[in-house]
C-alpha positions as CSV (number, residue, x, y, z in Angstrom):
1,X,48.9,97.3,130.1
2,X,48.9,101.1,129.8
3,X,52.6,101.2,130.4
4,X,53.3,98.8,127.5
5,X,51.2,100.9,125.1
6,X,53.0,104.1,126.2
7,X,56.4,102.5,125.6
8,X,55.3,101.1,122.3
9,X,54.1,104.6,121.3
10,X,57.5,106.1,122.1
11,X,59.2,103.4,120.1
12,X,57.0,104.0,117.1
13,X,57.6,107.8,117.3
14,X,61.4,107.2,117.6
15,X,61.4,104.9,114.6
16,X,59.4,107.4,112.6
17,X,61.8,110.2,113.4
18,X,64.8,108.2,112.5
19,X,63.2,107.1,109.2
20,X,62.3,110.6,108.3
21,X,65.9,111.8,109.0
22,X,67.2,109.1,106.7
23,X,64.8,109.7,103.9
24,X,64.9,113.5,104.0
25,X,68.4,114.4,105.1
26,X,70.6,111.8,103.5
27,X,69.8,112.5,99.8
28,X,70.2,116.2,100.2
29,X,73.0,117.8,98.3
30,X,76.2,118.8,100.2
31,X,78.3,121.6,99.0
32,X,81.4,122.7,100.9
33,X,83.8,124.9,99.0
34,X,87.3,123.4,99.0
35,X,90.1,125.9,98.4
36,X,92.9,123.4,97.7
37,X,93.5,122.3,94.1
38,X,93.0,118.7,93.0
39,X,96.8,118.4,92.6
40,X,97.5,119.5,96.2
41,X,94.9,117.1,97.5
42,X,96.5,114.2,95.5
43,X,100.0,115.0,96.8
44,X,98.7,115.1,100.4
45,X,96.8,111.8,99.7
46,X,100.1,110.0,98.8
47,X,101.7,111.1,102.1
48,X,98.7,110.7,104.4
49,X,98.2,107.9,106.8
50,X,95.5,105.3,106.3
51,X,93.3,107.0,108.7
52,X,93.1,110.3,106.7
53,X,93.2,108.8,103.2
54,X,89.4,108.2,103.1
55,X,88.8,111.8,104.2
56,X,91.1,113.2,101.6
57,X,89.3,111.0,98.9
58,X,86.1,112.6,100.2
59,X,87.5,116.1,99.6
60,X,88.6,115.1,96.1
61,X,85.1,113.8,95.3
62,X,83.5,117.0,96.6
63,X,86.0,119.0,94.6
64,X,85.2,117.1,91.3
65,X,81.5,117.6,91.9
66,X,82.0,121.4,91.8
67,X,79.4,123.9,92.8
68,X,76.5,121.6,92.0
69,X,77.4,119.6,95.0
70,X,77.2,115.9,95.7
71,X,74.6,114.0,97.7
72,X,75.8,112.2,100.8
73,X,74.8,108.8,99.3
74,X,76.9,109.4,96.2
75,X,79.8,110.5,98.4
76,X,79.4,107.3,100.4
77,X,79.3,105.2,97.2
78,X,82.4,106.8,95.8
79,X,84.5,106.9,99.0
80,X,82.9,104.3,101.2
81,X,82.3,104.9,104.9
82,X,85.0,106.7,106.7
83,X,85.4,107.1,110.5
């Protein structure tokens, strides 16, 4: 019985850590300075393969957000999940 309680304790601690990462880290603002202009990114977007299009859209969204940054949730909502 002691082993089961110990494993349960580890599971509870693991779930608490994951939950805290999701609640604390995800909504934080992300600012990465992008040196390319929006026009350059759009021209690259047209020629990019399907694998890189989502990433370039992400850069465009970050560029449009400016120095105030964009939260990771907003970025995911605008671009969608990318691999």
